C-alpha positions in Angstrom: 109.1 6.2 104.3 110.2 2.8 103.8 112.6 2.2 105.9 111.2 -1.0 107.9 113.1 -0.6 111.0 111.4 3.2 111.7 108.0 2.1 110.2 108.1 -1.3 113.6 108.5 2.1 115.7 106.4 3.5 114.0 103.8 1.0 113.9 104.7 0.3 118.3 103.4 4.0 118.9 100.8 4.0 117.1 99.0 0.9 118.9 100.5 2.6 122.3 98.8 5.8 121.4 95.3 3.9 120.5 95.5 2.1 124.4 94.9 5.8 125.4 92.5 6.9 122.1 91.1 3.6 123.9 90.5 5.7 127.1 88.7 9.1 125.8 86.3 7.0 123.7 85.2 5.9 126.6 85.1 8.5 129.5 85.1 11.9 127.1 81.1 11.1 126.0 81.3 10.2 130.5 83.1 13.6 131.9 85.4 11.7 133.6 89.0 12.5 134.5 91.5 10.8 131.4 93.5 10.6 134.4 92.0 9.6 137.4 90.6 6.3 138.9 93.3 4.5 136.9 92.1 1.4 134.2 89.7 -0.8 135.6 88.0 -4.1 134.4 84.2 -2.5 133.2 82.8 -5.7 134.9 84.4 -6.1 138.2 86.0 -2.5 139.1 89.4 -4.3 139.0 92.2 -2.5 138.9 94.1 -3.2 136.3 98.1 -3.6 136.6 100.9 -2.1 134.3 101.6 -6.0 132.9 98.5 -6.5 131.7 97.8 -3.5 130.7 99.8 -3.7 127.2 98.6 -2.6 124.6 96.9 -5.7 122.4 99.7 -8.1 123.7 98.3 -8.0 127.6 94.2 -8.8 125.8 96.2 -11.5 123.8 98.0 -13.3 126.9 94.8 -13.0 128.5 92.8 -14.2 126.4 90.6 -11.4 125.9 89.4 -11.7 129.8 89.8 -10.5 133.2 92.9 -11.8 135.3 90.2 -11.3 138.0 86.7 -12.0 136.9 87.5 -13.9 134.4 84.5 -11.9 132.2 85.0 -11.2 128.3 86.6 -7.7 127.9 85.2 -6.2 124.5 87.3 -6.9 121.4 86.9 -3.0 120.5 90.2 -2.6 122.3 92.5 -3.7 120.9 90.7 -3.8 117.6 90.9 0.5 117.9 95.0 -0.2 119.1 95.6 -1.9 115.7 93.4 0.6 113.7 95.5 3.5 115.3 98.9 1.9 114.5 98.2 0.6 111.3 96.4 4.3 110.4 99.8 6.0 111.7 102.3 3.5 109.7 100.7 3.8 107.1 100.5 8.0 106.8 104.4 8.0 107.5 104.8 5.4 105.0 102.5 7.9 102.1 103.8 10.4 103.4 107.2 10.3 105.6 107.8 12.7 108.5 107.0 15.6 106.6 104.1 18.0 107.2 102.2 16.7 105.5 102.4 12.9 107.0 102.6 14.5 110.2 99.4 16.2 110.0 97.8 13.0 108.5 98.7 11.0 111.8 97.2 13.7 113.5 93.3 13.7 111.7 93.9 10.1 111.3 94.0 9.6 115.1 91.5 12.2 116.0 88.9 10.6 113.2 89.5 7.6 114.6 88.8 8.8 117.8 85.6 11.1 116.8 84.6 7.2 115.0 83.6 5.5 118.0 82.3 8.2 119.7 79.5 9.1 117.6 78.8 5.9 117.0 78.2 5.3 120.4 76.8 8.8 121.6 76.0 10.3 118.1 78.5 13.3 119.1 81.1 14.7 118.1 83.3 16.6 121.3 84.4 20.3 120.7 88.0 18.8 122.4 88.4 18.0 119.1 87.1 20.1 116.0 87.4 23.5 117.9 91.2 23.2 118.6 91.3 21.1 115.1 89.9 23.6 113.4 92.4 26.4 114.5 95.6 24.0 114.3 94.3 23.1 110.8 94.6 27.0 109.2 97.7 27.8 112.0 100.3 24.6 110.5 97.8 26.2 106.5 100.4 29.0 107.2 103.3 27.2 106.5 105.1 25.3 103.4 104.2 21.8 102.9 101.0 21.6 104.7 97.9 19.8 102.8 96.4 22.8 101.8 97.6 26.8 102.3 96.5 29.4 103.9 93.4 30.6 101.4 92.1 26.9 100.9 92.1 26.3 104.0 90.0 29.1 104.9 87.9 28.6 102.5 87.3 24.7 103.2 86.3 26.0 106.9 84.4 28.0 105.4 83.0 26.1 102.7 82.7 22.7 105.4 80.7 25.3 108.0 78.2 27.1 105.6 77.2 24.0 104.0 76.3 21.5 106.7 74.6 24.6 108.4 72.7 25.3 104.9 72.1 21.6 105.2 70.7 21.5 108.6 68.6 24.4 108.0 67.2 22.9 104.9 66.6 19.3 106.3 64.9 20.5 109.5 63.2 22.7 107.3 61.1 19.8 105.1 61.5 16.7 107.5 60.5 18.9 110.5 62.9 17.3 112.7 67.0 18.6 112.9 68.7 16.4 110.7 72.0 17.5 111.5 73.9 17.9 115.0 76.0 21.3 115.6 78.5 18.4 115.9 78.9 17.4 112.2 79.1 21.4 111.2 82.6 21.7 113.1 83.9 18.4 112.3 83.2 19.3 108.5 84.6 22.6 109.2 88.0 21.2 110.6 88.2 18.7 108.0 87.6 21.7 105.5 90.3 23.9 106.9 92.8 21.0 106.8 92.0 19.6 103.8 90.5 22.3 101.9 87.3 22.7 100.1 87.6 20.5 96.7 88.3 17.1 99.3 85.9 18.7 101.8 83.2 18.6 99.1 84.7 14.8 97.7 84.3 14.0 102.0 80.8 15.0 101.9 80.1 13.0 98.4 81.3 9.7 100.2 79.8 10.6 103.2 76.4 11.0 101.6 76.4 7.9 99.3 78.1 5.8 102.1 75.3 7.2 104.1 72.9 6.6 101.8 73.5 3.2 101.1 74.1 1.9 104.9 71.1 3.8 106.0 68.5 2.9 103.8 70.5 -1.1 104.3 69.8 -1.3 108.1 65.9 -0.4 108.4 65.4 -2.5 105.5 67.3 -5.4 107.4 65.6 -3.8 110.9 62.1 -4.0 109.1 61.2 -0.3 110.7 60.3 1.2 106.8 58.5 4.1 107.0 59.5 4.7 110.9 62.5 7.4 111.5 65.4 5.9 112.0 68.8 8.3 113.3 72.3 7.0 111.8 75.2 9.1 113.2 76.6 11.0 110.1 80.2 11.0 111.7 81.2 8.1 111.0 80.3 8.7 107.5 82.3 11.8 107.3 85.3 10.2 108.6 85.6 7.3 106.3 84.8 9.7 103.4 88.0 11.9 105.1 90.2 9.4 105.0 89.6 8.1 100.9 89.9 11.7 100.4 93.3 12.3 101.8 95.1 9.7 100.0 92.7 8.8 97.1 91.8 12.8 96.7 93.4 14.9 94.3 93.4 11.3 92.3 89.6 11.5 92.4 89.5 14.6 92.1 91.6 15.0 88.4 89.4 11.6 87.4 86.7 13.6 87.2 87.5 16.7 86.1 88.8 14.4 83.1 85.9 12.4 82.5 83.7 15.6 82.8 86.3 17.3 79.9 86.8 20.5 82.3 
């Protein structure tokens, strides 16, 4: 899909949905209603009027500050809105208005919410993963899905099973919880949508990135030898995004390199 008018409309939709993602990211971990109360300034609590709640534009007009108390509002809000728009438009640009394209839009928006929630609170809410597993399997029954139903079921089983095994081994080796059960369900959901091959690629990428960034953070913080917990969800998310767009190419290149 390369029609510029359509892509601009898709971009605007994605940016607008990013505003809702901001609500999810903030309220779900706090177990607050997604409907009430209306949006308010995180500093003074003043209700944000409709004309001050236009995604990205209102933030720019107000200079990133509340109209009432003039205190700064986090740059994260417009960043999430812009990321939501870019991920949505890139999915449609890459795959068009096909079932695969819609799947990728859905996954991209869910991944974005999970990325920031796990980064902030080290949790991956079941409201994303459990329905996601069911939707992934259901969609795999339709023609044109990312993977067929056999690959979907195997991916779900491999994702959940592999993470349970890693968690058990981590508990034995490190004498503490190595992976949260949220990561297990997250991997099962990704496996249900992407199949077992892309799932394994995601795990390899996530483990590599997690190791590099984790070691770097420990070194920079000066806490060498001390226990440091880093949420794994954001790395899984990046690995999943890479697998969606480059998985087939990377897997094919590896098999050719290995002579398989």
